[in-house]
TORVOVO-581824 format. One record per residue (C-alpha): y, x negated, z negated; residue number from 1. Coordinates in pm, 1 decimal. Layout:
{node {Y X Z} NUM}
...
END
This chain:
{node {-988.0 -1010.6 1566.6} 1}
{node {-773.8 -989.3 1219.9} 2}
{node {-428.1 -760.0 1197.9} 3}
{node {-129.9 -1022.6 1034.6} 4}
{node {100.2 -1007.9 807.3} 5}
{node {354.9 -1305.1 894.1} 6}
{node {519.8 -1537.3 678.4} 7}
{node {876.4 -1379.6 771.5} 8}
{node {746.9 -1019.1 672.6} 9}
{node {820.8 -847.1 356.5} 10}
{node {617.2 -523.7 270.3} 11}
{node {744.3 -333.5 -50.7} 12}
{node {684.1 34.4 -121.3} 13}
{node {593.3 275.5 -416.4} 14}
{node {262.7 378.9 -379.9} 15}
{node {195.6 185.1 -65.8} 16}
{node {-118.1 120.3 67.6} 17}
{node {-221.1 -106.0 356.1} 18}
{node {-548.8 7.2 496.5} 19}
{node {-735.3 -158.9 793.7} 20}
{node {-1093.4 -137.9 867.1} 21}
{node {-1149.0 -458.4 1001.7} 22}
{node {-1029.3 -799.6 901.0} 23}
{node {-634.6 -844.1 752.5} 24}
{node {-483.2 -1207.9 729.1} 25}
{node {-149.9 -1190.5 461.2} 26}
{node {89.7 -1466.5 511.6} 27}
{node {369.8 -1289.1 413.1} 28}
{node {508.4 -1094.9 91.5} 29}
{node {324.6 -754.3 31.5} 30}
{node {376.9 -507.2 -272.2} 31}
{node {164.2 -259.7 -245.5} 32}
{node {-216.8 -216.2 -245.3} 33}
{node {-394.7 -412.8 54.9} 34}
{node {-753.2 -269.7 172.0} 35}
{node {-945.4 -376.9 441.0} 36}
{node {-1292.5 -505.0 505.0} 37}
{node {-1234.0 -893.2 447.2} 38}
{node {-845.5 -1040.7 328.7} 39}
{node {-738.7 -1358.2 366.2} 40}
{node {-432.5 -1439.0 180.1} 41}
{node {-273.9 -1710.1 294.1} 42}
{node {-107.8 -2004.6 168.1} 43}
{node {230.0 -1909.0 113.0} 44}
{node {135.2 -1503.5 84.7} 45}
{node {238.5 -1363.1 -191.9} 46}
{node {53.8 -991.0 -317.9} 47}
{node {159.3 -821.4 -623.1} 48}
{node {-79.3 -509.7 -660.1} 49}
{node {-422.1 -434.2 -580.8} 50}
{node {-642.1 -638.2 -298.7} 51}
{node {-983.3 -463.2 -241.9} 52}
{node {-1190.0 -575.8 -13.2} 53}
{node {-1574.8 -654.7 79.6} 54}
{node {-1460.9 -1023.4 50.9} 55}
{node {-1169.9 -1152.8 -38.4} 56}
{node {-1056.6 -1552.5 17.8} 57}
{node {-683.7 -1620.8 -144.3} 58}
{node {-483.7 -1942.0 -88.2} 59}
{node {-181.2 -1791.1 -199.7} 60}
{node {-52.0 -1601.4 -486.0} 61}
{node {-152.6 -1241.6 -641.1} 62}
{node {-101.0 -1045.6 -947.5} 63}
{node {-248.2 -723.4 -1000.7} 64}
{node {-611.6 -644.6 -928.4} 65}
{node {-878.0 -784.9 -714.2} 66}
{node {-1181.3 -581.0 -604.2} 67}
{node {-1440.8 -733.1 -380.6} 68}
{node {-1818.7 -826.6 -361.6} 69}
{node {-1739.4 -1200.1 -294.8} 70}
{node {-1420.9 -1353.5 -402.6} 71}
{node {-1300.6 -1735.8 -333.6} 72}
{node {-988.7 -1876.2 -488.0} 73}
{node {-940.8 -2208.4 -300.2} 74}
{node {-743.1 -2522.5 -405.1} 75}
{node {-382.4 -2341.7 -350.5} 76}
{node {-396.0 -2048.6 -515.1} 77}
{node {-204.7 -1894.9 -766.2} 78}
{node {-386.2 -1586.2 -931.6} 79}
{node {-298.9 -1376.5 -1249.1} 80}
{node {-507.0 -1087.2 -1167.3} 81}
{node {-833.3 -917.5 -1306.1} 82}
{node {-1158.5 -969.9 -1087.3} 83}
{node {-1391.3 -786.1 -1024.8} 84}
{node {-1657.4 -901.6 -852.3} 85}
{node {-2085.0 -966.8 -756.8} 86}
{node {-1949.5 -1370.4 -617.5} 87}
{node {-1669.9 -1564.3 -770.1} 88}
{node {-1578.7 -1945.4 -602.6} 89}
{node {-1273.3 -2138.3 -784.2} 90}
{node {-1210.0 -2443.1 -595.7} 91}
{node {-1088.7 -2729.3 -809.0} 92}
{node {-705.0 -2706.5 -795.6} 93}
{node {-706.8 -2307.2 -849.1} 94}
{node {-484.6 -2147.5 -1059.2} 95}
{node {-618.3 -1874.7 -1235.0} 96}
{node {-524.9 -1676.3 -1529.9} 97}
{node {-686.6 -1375.0 -1664.2} 98}
{node {-1025.9 -1193.1 -1662.2} 99}
{node {-1318.7 -1217.3 -1456.4} 100}
{node {-1544.0 -883.0 -1471.9} 101}
{node {-1867.6 -919.6 -1281.5} 102}
{node {-2004.2 -629.4 -1145.6} 103}
{node {-2270.1 -530.9 -865.5} 104}
{node {-2050.1 -209.8 -715.9} 105}
{node {-1935.5 -228.7 -413.6} 106}
{node {-1545.5 -218.6 -380.9} 107}
{node {-1495.3 154.5 -296.4} 108}
{node {-1272.1 89.2 40.6} 109}
{node {-1051.6 429.5 179.0} 110}
{node {-1172.2 600.0 461.4} 111}
{node {-970.9 486.7 748.6} 112}
END
């Protein structure tokens, strides 16, 4: 079961890292780094910071940096982040501004 950061929750912190071994679903606002095995960024979510996981699926707004083996930008996504990935899917309608860097390296997740 994924842990959820709900729509009515805003998390802000200097040097903040939210890490989890399992899956994470973000529906609210997180100003800081989000690290997990798989991360779902919901349509109303806002994440300025690092998103680091094996699989990242984005339907909301992300700025900063995204590091993952697989990144999927859904049609509602608004991303202005540098992408480091092995696989990238961008659905029609997604907004992506920045650069995409293909890499075979696995994301380095912190021990949790």
